KEKE-3310 file (N, C-alpha, C; in steps of 0.2 Angstrom, whole numbers, plus 5000, padded with zeros to 4 digits):
npx = (5004:5004:5005:5003:5008:5006:5011:5002:4994:4982:4979:4965:4959:4964:4963:4976:4979:4969:4972:4988:4986:4981:4989:5002:4996:4996:5010:5016:5008:4997:4988:4982:4979:4986:4985:4996:4990:4989:4984:4973:4982:4994:5008:5014:5013:5003:4984:4973:4964:4952:4946:4950:4943:4935:4942:4948:4939:4937:4948:4944:4935:4940:4951:4959:4962:4962:4963:4976:4980:4992:5003:5002:5015:5021:5015:5016:5028:5046:5052:5060:5057:5044:5043:5049:5040:5030:5035:5039:5027:5020:5032:5031:5018:5019:5013:5016:5020:5028:5030:5024:5028:5026:5037:5043:5056:5055:5065:5069:5081:5091:5087:5089:5105:5107:5099:5106:5120:5117:5107:5118:5129:5144:5159:5166:5157:5152:5163:5162:5151:5150:5165:5156:5145:5152:5155:5145:5135:5118:5109:5102:5107:5122:5121:5118:5130:5141:5136:5136:5152:5157:5153:5150:5143:5130:5115:5111:5099:5089:5086:5079:5070:5050:5044:5054:5065:5053:5055:5066:5068:5060:5064:5078:5074:5068:5083:5087:5079:5083:5073:5061:5052:5045:5053:5044:5044:5034:5033:5028:5013:5005:5001:5017:5021:5019:5011:4999:4986:4973:4969:4957:4956:4967:4977:4976:4987:4987:4987:4982:4970:4965:4970:4961:4949:4950:4952:4935:4928:4925:4918:4913:4918:4914:4926:4933:4927:4925:4941:4942:4938:4929:4918:4909:4910:4917:4909:4903:4906:4903:4899:4907:4918:4933:4944:4959:4976:4972:4962:4965:4971:4968:4969:4982:4990:4985:4991:5004:5007:5002:5012:5024:5040:5045:5058:5056:5064:5061:5050:5044:5054:5056:5069:5082:5085:5073:5064:5069:5064:5051:5050:5051:5045:5031:5020:5018:5010:4995:4989:4991:4997:4999:5011:5020:5025:5032:5040:5050:5066:5080:5089:5077:5062:5047:5039:5045:5045:5031:5025:5034:5028:5014:5019:5020:5008:5002:5007:5019:5032:5042:5045:5043:5041:5027:5017:5002:4994:4980:4966:4957:4947:4942:4939:4928:4930:4943:4943:4952:4966:4963:4961:4974:4983:4983:4984:4999:5005:5015:5014:5000:4984:4972:4955:4944:4945:4935:4935:4946:4958:4962:4969:4962:4973:4980:4970:4968:4973:4964:4951:4954:4957:4941:4936:4936:4934:4920:4915:4917:4910:4899:4892:4890:4897:4910:4912:4927:4930:4918:4919:4912:4921:4924:4920:4917:4906:4911:4903:4902:4914:4919:4920:4919:4927:4941)
npy = (4996:5010:5028:5043:5058:5076:5091:5105:5122:5129:5141:5150:5135:5130:5131:5125:5119:5109:5103:5098:5089:5078:5077:5074:5062:5054:5052:5048:5034:5031:5024:5030:5047:5056:5074:5082:5097:5116:5122:5131:5145:5149:5149:5162:5170:5172:5170:5159:5164:5156:5145:5127:5118:5121:5120:5108:5103:5104:5102:5088:5086:5087:5077:5073:5060:5057:5070:5077:5086:5100:5103:5117:5124:5119:5123:5138:5139:5145:5139:5128:5121:5120:5109:5101:5097:5093:5081:5073:5069:5063:5052:5046:5039:5028:5023:5031:5031:5041:5058:5073:5089:5105:5114:5129:5127:5114:5103:5090:5085:5097:5100:5092:5093:5103:5101:5093:5096:5106:5097:5091:5099:5100:5104:5112:5119:5125:5133:5144:5149:5157:5163:5173:5179:5184:5196:5202:5201:5196:5182:5172:5179:5174:5162:5157:5164:5154:5143:5143:5145:5131:5124:5128:5121:5121:5128:5144:5150:5146:5146:5158:5159:5154:5143:5130:5133:5129:5114:5110:5111:5102:5087:5090:5087:5073:5069:5069:5063:5050:5042:5035:5038:5042:5058:5067:5079:5095:5105:5121:5129:5145:5158:5165:5164:5174:5184:5197:5198:5194:5185:5180:5164:5160:5152:5157:5164:5155:5170:5180:5176:5179:5192:5199:5195:5204:5215:5215:5215:5204:5196:5183:5188:5187:5185:5178:5167:5156:5152:5143:5128:5119:5128:5126:5127:5136:5147:5150:5160:5169:5188:5193:5203:5197:5187:5192:5197:5208:5207:5200:5212:5219:5208:5205:5217:5219:5208:5211:5222:5217:5209:5218:5224:5215:5203:5194:5184:5171:5167:5157:5159:5172:5185:5193:5205:5209:5207:5219:5231:5230:5230:5243:5252:5249:5261:5267:5258:5251:5242:5225:5222:5236:5236:5225:5229:5242:5235:5226:5222:5226:5214:5208:5201:5203:5194:5186:5195:5193:5181:5180:5190:5181:5171:5176:5180:5168:5162:5153:5143:5135:5125:5109:5091:5083:5076:5069:5063:5072:5070:5078:5074:5062:5051:5040:5029:5029:5024:5013:5018:5026:5016:5010:5018:5019:5007:5004:5015:5029:5036:5043:5044:5055:5056:5064:5081:5078:5064:5061:5066:5080:5095:5112:5121:5116:5116:5132:5139:5137:5140:5153:5158:5154:5161:5172:5173:5170:5182:5191:5189:5187:5176:5159:5152:5140:5125:5117:5105:5100:5099:5088:5075:5075:5067:5062:5055:5040:5040:5055:5061:5074:5073:5079:5091:5086)
npz = (4999:4995:5002:5002:5008:5014:5015:5025:5023:5017:5016:5008:5004:4987:4971:4964:4977:4974:4960:4965:4976:4965:4958:4967:4970:4956:4956:4968:4965:4975:4986:4995:5003:5015:5023:5032:5043:5045:5060:5067:5068:5059:5049:5046:5057:5061:5064:5057:5043:5039:5050:5057:5054:5044:5031:5032:5028:5013:5007:5009:5005:4990:4988:4998:5009:5021:5034:5047:5061:5062:5076:5085:5091:5079:5069:5067:5066:5061:5045:5047:5059:5057:5049:5052:5063:5053:5045:5055:5061:5050:5048:5060:5057:5053:5042:5030:5015:5006:5002:4996:4986:4984:4975:4969:4958:4954:4953:4960:4963:4965:4974:4984:4985:4991:5004:5009:5012:5021:5031:5037:5042:5037:5046:5038:5031:5040:5046:5034:5037:5047:5047:5034:5042:5052:5045:5046:5037:5035:5042:5031:5018:5023:5025:5012:5006:5011:5008:4993:4992:4998:4989:4974:4964:4969:4969:4975:4972:4974:4987:4988:4987:4992:4993:4989:4997:5008:5003:5005:5017:5023:5015:5023:5038:5032:5031:5041:5052:5046:5036:5029:5018:5004:4993:4983:4972:4965:4951:4955:4949:4941:4948:4957:4974:4981:4974:4972:4965:4956:4945:4930:4926:4930:4939:4959:4970:4990:4998:4987:4987:5001:4999:4991:4997:5010:5001:4998:5008:5015:5004:4993:4977:4961:4955:4964:4968:4957:4961:4970:4972:4980:4985:4998:5008:5016:5012:5020:5028:5020:5017:5030:5042:5037:5046:5054:5062:5068:5073:5086:5092:5104:5113:5112:5116:5129:5134:5134:5141:5154:5158:5158:5156:5158:5154:5139:5133:5137:5129:5114:5101:5101:5103:5113:5111:5104:5113:5120:5112:5108:5123:5121:5110:5114:5120:5108:5102:5090:5084:5079:5069:5066:5074:5073:5061:5064:5074:5066:5058:5049:5049:5055:5053:5046:5044:5056:5068:5070:5073:5086:5092:5093:5100:5112:5115:5115:5123:5121:5122:5118:5107:5104:5097:5089:5099:5097:5086:5079:5074:5061:5052:5041:5025:5022:5016:5020:5032:5037:5038:5049:5059:5056:5062:5076:5078:5072:5073:5082:5091:5102:5100:5094:5093:5096:5105:5116:5120:5127:5140:5138:5143:5149:5146:5136:5126:5125:5115:5103:5108:5112:5099:5093:5100:5098:5084:5086:5092:5081:5070:5073:5077:5084:5097:5095:5106:5107:5112:5108:5097:5081:5075:5056:5044:5029:5019:5007:4994:4993:4987:4977:4961:4949:4949:4953)
capx = (5000:5007:5000:5008:5010:5007:5011:4998:4990:4974:4970:4960:4959:4961:4964:4982:4979:4968:4980:4992:4984:4979:4999:5003:4991:5000:5017:5017:5006:4996:4981:4977:4983:4984:4985:4994:4987:4990:4978:4969:4986:4998:5017:5014:5015:4995:4978:4972:4958:4946:4944:4954:4937:4932:4949:4950:4932:4940:4952:4943:4929:4944:4956:4962:4957:4963:4969:4978:4982:4999:5001:5003:5022:5026:5012:5019:5036:5049:5054:5066:5053:5037:5044:5052:5037:5025:5037:5039:5023:5021:5034:5028:5012:5020:5012:5016:5029:5029:5031:5026:5029:5027:5043:5047:5062:5054:5071:5071:5091:5094:5083:5089:5108:5109:5097:5111:5124:5111:5105:5125:5133:5149:5165:5172:5151:5150:5167:5160:5144:5153:5164:5151:5142:5155:5158:5139:5126:5111:5109:5100:5115:5130:5119:5118:5137:5141:5134:5141:5158:5157:5151:5150:5135:5123:5112:5106:5096:5085:5082:5078:5059:5050:5042:5061:5066:5052:5053:5073:5065:5056:5073:5083:5071:5067:5088:5091:5077:5081:5066:5061:5048:5051:5048:5044:5043:5030:5032:5024:5011:5000:5004:5018:5019:5020:5008:4993:4982:4967:4968:4953:4960:4976:4979:4978:4990:4979:4988:4981:4962:4965:4971:4954:4943:4948:4949:4930:4926:4921:4911:4914:4913:4913:4932:4934:4923:4930:4947:4939:4936:4924:4916:4903:4911:4921:4906:4900:4912:4902:4898:4906:4924:4940:4951:4967:4980:4972:4956:4967:4975:4967:4971:4990:4991:4983:4997:5009:5003:5002:5020:5027:5045:5051:5060:5052:5066:5059:5047:5049:5056:5059:5077:5083:5086:5065:5060:5068:5063:5045:5048:5053:5040:5024:5018:5017:5006:4991:4986:4994:4998:5006:5016:5024:5029:5037:5048:5054:5073:5084:5088:5071:5058:5040:5035:5049:5042:5023:5029:5036:5022:5010:5020:5020:5002:4998:5011:5022:5039:5048:5047:5044:5040:5020:5016:4998:4989:4976:4965:4952:4942:4944:4934:4922:4935:4946:4942:4956:4971:4961:4965:4983:4986:4979:4991:5006:5009:5022:5009:4994:4980:4965:4949:4940:4947:4930:4937:4952:4959:4964:4968:4959:4975:4981:4967:4970:4974:4959:4947:4954:4954:4937:4930:4937:4929:4911:4915:4921:4905:4891:4890:4890:4905:4909:4919:4933:4928:4911:4916:4913:4927:4924:4916:4915:4903:4915:4901:4902:4917:4916:4925:4920:4935:4947)
capy = (5000:5017:5031:5049:5064:5080:5096:5112:5128:5127:5147:5145:5130:5133:5126:5125:5113:5101:5100:5096:5082:5075:5075:5069:5054:5052:5051:5041:5030:5032:5023:5035:5054:5058:5079:5086:5105:5121:5121:5139:5149:5147:5152:5171:5171:5174:5168:5158:5167:5152:5139:5121:5115:5124:5121:5101:5097:5109:5097:5078:5086:5086:5072:5071:5054:5060:5075:5078:5094:5099:5105:5122:5124:5118:5128:5145:5141:5145:5134:5123:5118:5119:5106:5095:5094:5089:5077:5072:5066:5059:5045:5041:5035:5021:5019:5034:5029:5047:5063:5076:5094:5110:5120:5133:5125:5108:5097:5084:5083:5102:5105:5089:5093:5110:5098:5087:5100:5110:5092:5088:5104:5099:5107:5118:5125:5132:5141:5148:5152:5161:5172:5180:5181:5190:5202:5209:5199:5192:5174:5172:5181:5171:5156:5157:5163:5148:5135:5142:5146:5127:5119:5130:5116:5121:5135:5149:5156:5143:5148:5164:5156:5151:5133:5130:5133:5124:5110:5109:5109:5093:5083:5092:5083:5067:5064:5071:5058:5043:5041:5027:5041:5043:5062:5070:5087:5094:5113:5128:5134:5149:5163:5168:5164:5183:5187:5196:5200:5189:5185:5176:5158:5160:5149:5161:5162:5159:5176:5184:5175:5183:5200:5200:5196:5209:5222:5214:5215:5196:5193:5179:5191:5183:5184:5175:5158:5152:5148:5138:5121:5116:5133:5127:5126:5142:5152:5151:5167:5176:5194:5195:5202:5192:5188:5192:5197:5214:5205:5202:5215:5222:5204:5205:5222:5218:5204:5211:5226:5212:5208:5223:5227:5209:5198:5190:5180:5165:5165:5156:5166:5182:5187:5198:5210:5209:5210:5229:5233:5228:5237:5254:5254:5248:5267:5267:5252:5255:5235:5219:5223:5241:5235:5222:5234:5243:5231:5225:5229:5224:5209:5203:5201:5205:5187:5183:5197:5193:5175:5180:5190:5178:5164:5179:5181:5161:5159:5147:5144:5130:5120:5100:5087:5082:5072:5064:5063:5074:5070:5081:5070:5056:5048:5033:5024:5029:5023:5010:5021:5029:5010:5009:5025:5017:5001:5005:5024:5030:5043:5043:5045:5058:5058:5070:5080:5074:5059:5062:5070:5085:5100:5121:5125:5114:5121:5138:5145:5133:5143:5161:5160:5156:5165:5180:5172:5172:5188:5198:5186:5186:5170:5154:5150:5131:5122:5110:5100:5097:5099:5083:5073:5077:5061:5060:5051:5042:5042:5061:5064:5081:5070:5083:5094:5083)
capz = (4998:4994:5006:5001:5012:5011:5021:5020:5028:5012:5018:5008:5000:4981:4963:4963:4978:4972:4957:4969:4978:4959:4954:4972:4971:4955:4956:4972:4965:4980:4988:5000:5002:5019:5026:5039:5042:5050:5065:5069:5067:5053:5050:5044:5063:5063:5065:5049:5040:5042:5055:5054:5053:5036:5030:5033:5024:5008:5006:5010:4997:4986:4985:5004:5015:5030:5038:5053:5064:5064:5082:5086:5092:5074:5062:5069:5070:5056:5041:5052:5064:5053:5041:5053:5065:5048:5042:5060:5059:5044:5047:5066:5053:5051:5033:5025:5010:5001:5002:4990:4989:4977:4975:4961:4953:4952:4955:4966:4963:4964:4982:4989:4986:4997:5010:5010:5017:5032:5037:5040:5042:5040:5048:5030:5029:5049:5045:5029:5038:5054:5044:5033:5047:5057:5041:5046:5034:5039:5041:5024:5015:5027:5022:5003:5002:5012:5005:4987:4996:4999:4983:4967:4959:4973:4968:4977:4971:4976:4993:4989:4985:5001:4990:4987:5006:5011:5000:5005:5025:5020:5014:5027:5040:5030:5032:5050:5052:5043:5035:5022:5017:4997:4992:4977:4971:4959:4949:4956:4943:4944:4951:4963:4978:4986:4972:4977:4963:4954:4936:4924:4923:4933:4945:4962:4976:4995:5000:4982:4990:5008:4999:4990:5002:5013:5000:4997:5014:5014:5001:4989:4971:4954:4954:4970:4969:4951:4965:4976:4968:4985:4989:5002:5018:5015:5009:5030:5030:5016:5022:5032:5041:5037:5050:5055:5066:5068:5078:5091:5095:5111:5120:5113:5121:5139:5138:5137:5147:5161:5161:5155:5156:5161:5148:5136:5129:5138:5125:5108:5095:5104:5107:5121:5106:5102:5119:5123:5107:5112:5129:5120:5107:5118:5120:5102:5100:5089:5080:5081:5061:5063:5078:5070:5057:5069:5077:5059:5056:5041:5052:5057:5045:5049:5048:5063:5073:5070:5076:5091:5095:5092:5104:5116:5117:5116:5130:5119:5127:5118:5101:5106:5094:5090:5103:5095:5081:5082:5067:5059:5048:5034:5022:5026:5012:5022:5039:5038:5039:5058:5060:5055:5066:5081:5078:5072:5075:5088:5095:5105:5095:5099:5086:5097:5112:5124:5120:5132:5146:5136:5150:5144:5144:5129:5120:5124:5109:5100:5112:5109:5090:5091:5105:5092:5077:5086:5092:5076:5064:5078:5077:5092:5099:5096:5109:5103:5117:5105:5089:5078:5071:5049:5040:5023:5013:5001:4990:4991:4983:4971:4955:4945:4952:4952)
cpx = (5004:5002:5007:5005:5009:5007:5007:4998:4984:4970:4969:4961:4958:4962:4968:4982:4975:4972:4986:4993:4984:4986:5002:5002:4993:5007:5019:5012:5002:4989:4976:4983:4983:4987:4989:4995:4987:4981:4974:4975:4994:5005:5016:5014:5005:4989:4976:4966:4951:4950:4948:4949:4934:4936:4949:4944:4936:4943:4950:4937:4934:4949:4961:4959:4958:4967:4971:4982:4988:4999:5003:5011:5026:5023:5014:5025:5039:5049:5053:5062:5046:5040:5047:5047:5033:5029:5039:5033:5017:5025:5034:5018:5013:5019:5013:5023:5029:5027:5028:5024:5029:5033:5043:5051:5058:5056:5072:5079:5095:5093:5088:5097:5110:5105:5102:5115:5120:5112:5114:5129:5139:5156:5166:5164:5153:5156:5165:5155:5147:5157:5160:5146:5143:5155:5150:5133:5123:5112:5106:5105:5119:5126:5120:5127:5142:5141:5136:5149:5161:5155:5148:5143:5132:5121:5106:5101:5090:5082:5080:5067:5059:5045:5046:5063:5059:5055:5061:5071:5062:5063:5077:5077:5070:5075:5088:5087:5077:5079:5067:5059:5051:5047:5051:5045:5036:5030:5029:5018:5006:5002:5009:5016:5018:5014:5000:4987:4978:4968:4964:4957:4967:4977:4982:4982:4985:4982:4983:4971:4962:4964:4962:4947:4943:4946:4937:4926:4921:4916:4917:4913:4916:4922:4939:4931:4924:4937:4945:4937:4931:4924:4913:4906:4913:4914:4900:4901:4908:4901:4901:4917:4929:4944:4956:4970:4976:4966:4959:4973:4975:4970:4980:4994:4989:4988:5001:5009:5004:5008:5023:5033:5050:5053:5056:5056:5065:5052:5050:5050:5061:5066:5078:5083:5079:5063:5064:5065:5056:5045:5048:5047:5031:5020:5016:5012:4996:4986:4995:4998:5005:5012:5021:5029:5035:5040:5055:5060:5075:5086:5084:5066:5053:5038:5037:5046:5034:5023:5030:5032:5014:5013:5019:5012:4999:5003:5015:5031:5044:5045:5048:5041:5030:5021:5008:4996:4982:4971:4957:4945:4945:4939:4933:4929:4940:4950:4949:4963:4969:4965:4972:4985:4985:4986:4999:5007:5010:5016:5003:4990:4973:4959:4943:4943:4941:4932:4942:4953:4965:4965:4966:4966:4979:4977:4965:4966:4969:4954:4949:4952:4947:4931:4931:4933:4922:4908:4913:4910:4898:4889:4891:4897:4904:4916:4920:4931:4922:4911:4918:4918:4920:4924:4914:4913:4909:4912:4901:4907:4917:4924:4925:4926:4942:4950)
cpy = (5004:5023:5039:5053:5071:5086:5101:5117:5128:5135:5154:5139:5132:5128:5123:5118:5108:5097:5097:5090:5078:5074:5070:5063:5050:5048:5046:5035:5027:5028:5028:5041:5055:5066:5080:5095:5107:5118:5127:5146:5145:5150:5156:5172:5175:5168:5165:5161:5160:5146:5132:5118:5114:5120:5113:5099:5100:5099:5090:5082:5086:5081:5069:5067:5057:5064:5075:5086:5095:5105:5116:5126:5124:5123:5134:5146:5142:5140:5128:5119:5117:5112:5100:5091:5091:5083:5071:5066:5062:5054:5041:5038:5029:5017:5023:5032:5036:5051:5068:5083:5099:5114:5123:5131:5118:5102:5096:5086:5089:5103:5098:5087:5099:5107:5095:5092:5103:5103:5089:5093:5100:5106:5115:5123:5130:5138:5147:5151:5159:5165:5175:5180:5188:5197:5208:5205:5194:5186:5170:5172:5174:5164:5152:5157:5156:5141:5136:5143:5136:5121:5125:5129:5119:5130:5140:5153:5150:5145:5154:5163:5152:5146:5130:5129:5127:5116:5105:5108:5103:5088:5084:5084:5076:5063:5064:5065:5050:5041:5040:5033:5042:5051:5066:5076:5090:5102:5115:5131:5140:5153:5165:5166:5172:5187:5190:5197:5195:5190:5180:5169:5157:5156:5154:5159:5162:5167:5179:5181:5180:5190:5203:5200:5200:5214:5222:5215:5208:5194:5188:5181:5184:5181:5178:5165:5154:5149:5145:5133:5116:5123:5134:5129:5133:5147:5151:5159:5173:5183:5196:5197:5195:5192:5186:5194:5199:5211:5206:5207:5221:5217:5203:5214:5221:5213:5207:5217:5225:5209:5211:5226:5219:5205:5194:5184:5172:5161:5163:5158:5173:5182:5192:5205:5212:5213:5217:5232:5234:5232:5247:5254:5252:5254:5266:5261:5252:5248:5230:5221:5228:5238:5230:5224:5238:5241:5226:5228:5226:5217:5206:5203:5202:5198:5184:5188:5195:5186:5174:5184:5187:5172:5169:5180:5172:5157:5150:5148:5141:5126:5113:5097:5083:5075:5067:5067:5065:5073:5072:5078:5068:5055:5045:5031:5027:5028:5017:5014:5024:5020:5008:5012:5022:5010:5002:5012:5024:5032:5041:5045:5049:5061:5063:5071:5077:5068:5057:5067:5078:5091:5107:5123:5121:5117:5126:5139:5141:5140:5150:5162:5159:5158:5175:5181:5176:5179:5195:5195:5185:5183:5166:5154:5145:5129:5118:5105:5095:5096:5092:5082:5072:5067:5061:5055:5048:5042:5052:5065:5070:5077:5074:5090:5091:5078)
cpz = (5000:4997:5005:5003:5010:5016:5019:5025:5025:5017:5013:5006:4993:4976:4962:4970:4980:4967:4959:4972:4971:4957:4960:4970:4965:4952:4962:4970:4972:4983:4992:4998:5012:5022:5031:5036:5046:5053:5063:5068:5064:5055:5047:5053:5067:5063:5057:5047:5041:5047:5052:5051:5044:5032:5026:5026:5016:5003:5007:5005:4989:4984:4993:5007:5020:5030:5047:5053:5064:5068:5081:5086:5084:5068:5063:5071:5062:5050:5045:5055:5063:5050:5046:5059:5063:5047:5050:5061:5058:5046:5053:5064:5056:5045:5027:5023:5007:5002:4997:4991:4983:4980:4968:4957:4950:4951:4960:4968:4964:4973:4989:4990:4993:5003:5013:5016:5025:5033:5042:5044:5043:5042:5044:5030:5034:5048:5040:5033:5044:5051:5038:5036:5052:5050:5038:5041:5039:5037:5034:5019:5018:5025:5015:5001:5004:5010:4996:4989:4996:4992:4977:4962:4962:4971:4972:4979:4972:4983:4994:4985:4990:4998:4990:4994:5008:5010:5003:5016:5027:5020:5018:5034:5039:5031:5037:5052:5052:5040:5028:5017:5009:4995:4984:4978:4964:4956:4952:4949:4945:4944:4955:4968:4983:4980:4974:4971:4959:4946:4933:4923:4923:4938:4953:4967:4984:4997:4994:4984:4997:5006:4995:4993:5008:5009:4996:5002:5016:5010:4995:4982:4967:4952:4961:4971:4964:4956:4969:4975:4974:4990:4995:5007:5020:5016:5015:5032:5026:5020:5027:5038:5041:5043:5051:5059:5071:5076:5086:5095:5102:5116:5118:5117:5127:5140:5139:5141:5154:5163:5158:5159:5160:5155:5143:5132:5132:5134:5117:5103:5097:5109:5112:5116:5103:5107:5122:5119:5110:5117:5125:5117:5107:5118:5111:5098:5098:5087:5082:5074:5062:5069:5078:5066:5060:5071:5071:5059:5049:5043:5052:5054:5050:5050:5055:5067:5076:5075:5081:5095:5097:5098:5111:5120:5119:5120:5126:5120:5123:5110:5103:5099:5095:5093:5104:5089:5083:5073:5066:5058:5044:5028:5022:5022:5016:5030:5042:5041:5047:5061:5062:5062:5074:5082:5075:5072:5081:5091:5098:5099:5095:5090:5089:5104:5118:5123:5124:5134:5145:5140:5144:5143:5136:5123:5122:5119:5104:5102:5110:5102:5090:5096:5098:5089:5080:5089:5085:5071:5066:5074:5082:5092:5098:5101:5106:5109:5110:5099:5089:5073:5062:5044:5036:5020:5008:4993:4985:4988:4977:4965:4951:4946:4953:4944)
residu = (MET:ASN:VAL:VAL:GLY:ILE:ILE:ALA:GLU:TYR:ASN:PRO:PHE:HIS:GLN:GLY:HIS:ALA:LEU:HIS:LEU:ARG:GLU:ALA:ARG:ALA:GLN:ALA:GLY:ALA:ASP:TYR:THR:VAL:VAL:VAL:MET:SER:GLY:ASN:TYR:VAL:GLN:ARG:GLY:THR:PRO:ALA:MET:PHE:ASP:LYS:TYR:THR:ARG:ALA:GLU:ALA:ALA:LEU:ARG:CYS:GLY:ALA:ASP:LEU:VAL:LEU:GLU:LEU:PRO:ILE:THR:SER:ALA:THR:ALA:SER:ALA:GLU:TYR:PHE:ALA:MET:GLY:ALA:VAL:TRP:LEU:LEU:GLU:ARG:THR:GLY:PHE:VAL:THR:ASP:LEU:CYS:PHE:GLY:SER:GLU:CYS:GLY:SER:LEU:SER:ASP:LEU:HIS:ARG:THR:ALA:GLU:VAL:LEU:ALA:HIS:GLU:PRO:GLU:GLU:TYR:ARG:ILE:LEU:LEU:ARG:SER:SER:LEU:SER:GLU:GLY:ASN:SER:PHE:PRO:LYS:ALA:ARG:ALA:LEU:ALA:LEU:ALA:GLY:LEU:ASN:PRO:SER:ILE:HIS:THR:VAL:LEU:LEU:GLU:SER:PRO:ASN:ASN:LEU:LEU:GLY:ILE:GLU:TYR:LEU:LYS:ALA:LEU:ILE:ARG:LEU:HIS:SER:ASP:ILE:ARG:PRO:HIS:THR:ILE:ALA:ARG:LEU:GLY:LYS:ASP:TYR:HIS:GLU:LEU:THR:LEU:GLU:ALA:GLY:GLN:PRO:ALA:SER:ALA:GLY:ALA:LEU:ARG:SER:ALA:LEU:LEU:ALA:SER:GLY:GLY:HIS:PHE:THR:GLU:GLU:ILE:ARG:PRO:GLN:LEU:PRO:TYR:PRO:LYS:PRO:PHE:LEU:SER:TYR:GLU:GLY:LYS:THR:PRO:LEU:THR:GLU:ASP:ALA:PHE:SER:LEU:LEU:LEU:LEU:GLN:LYS:LEU:ARG:SER:ILE:GLN:ASP:THR:PRO:LEU:ASP:SER:TYR:PHE:ASP:VAL:SER:ARG:GLU:LEU:SER:ASN:ARG:ILE:TRP:GLU:LYS:LEU:ASP:CYS:PHE:SER:SER:PHE:SER:GLN:PHE:THR:ASP:LEU:LEU:LYS:THR:LYS:ASN:LEU:THR:ARG:THR:ALA:VAL:SER:ARG:ALA:LEU:LEU:HIS:VAL:LEU:LEU:ASN:ILE:ARG:GLU:TRP:HIS:GLU:PRO:GLU:ALA:PHE:ARG:VAL:LEU:GLY:PHE:ARG:LYS:ASN:ALA:GLU:PRO:LEU:VAL:GLY:LEU:LEU:LYS:GLU:LYS:GLY:ALA:LEU:PRO:LEU:ILE:CYS:ALA:PRO:SER:ASP:THR:GLU:LEU:SER:PRO:ASP:THR:LEU:TYR:ALA:ASP:HIS:LEU:TYR:GLU:SER:VAL:ARG:SER:LEU:LEU:HIS:GLY:THR:PRO:PHE:HIS:ASN:GLU:TYR:ARG:ARG:LYS:LEU:LEU:VAL:ILE:PRO:SER:SER:GLU:ARG:GLU:GLU:GLY:LEU:LEU)
# end
């Protein structure tokens, strides 16, 4: 049995994602597709615009067989930890045979050549990296210079594209875990990851769709709907103010005021330098996004700052390997996979929080997200303990979309 793994955010699930699911299944000759998906917060250090159950349903309707949640410490981390957490989950299932990811270059050999060096970090590379950093270069530039100095055949331009970078990190994680999972990559089609415009007939990026929804005030316009292969679950958000980090502004400010002037470097991704900047600039706080822009520097990206602030808000102190399989949903025909998780998986299986002894602290981030979402949209609060596992009947696969 071949089972292909995919790592994703699906915020929202769009036509490019549906194509990736189809191509991944074909490349791996897979009988089943398992998706490891971020929960209610994403790698940019922000809340997801759409809750995890909405996104999981769209994936299950369009080709995924089983959706596992990527725990929050990995989902909101930098590429290295994001990738390691997701690959760790796939490896621990005991039955995933393949991993398929998108990349700008579409060349597994080029990505693997870079990943080998970064996974093993030979001494010559470390010397070159330290030398480049001592010259005042940012870490990304120093890393590229060190790689080029070590091996001129390594195409450091790969490091300038986000999907290539993630691909390298997936491969690096596979190497470090001594995994037998077979990697595959598919060249990314359609608009660039950072392209924020919509064009009829062209697959849009998730960022472009979020930008369009913000501009439309949450209305799924004629330009947006065709980009969603299965729009039904997302339409519960129709006409509602899109959820962004700024909906959490008062919560973040209150948290910072409650611990003002104490060192923040015990929180994940918060350096002493950033901690000092936060306290120096706190009186200029007007919103989550404005404060993030205020704190960024030449060597500290906006995304890195946003992650750090989110970790303070959610009280995330460190990264750790996933400790359980949290199932968000599955297709009825893939029910044997859930049984295999229980039988062969190296981690505990959680199909519903109500069936386990999860503490309120464990679900704090989800309940905070849902509190903000329900108040912003004027809709009922959905308690995580009472959430139903998504089970999609096999007969309801949206074949026309695949």
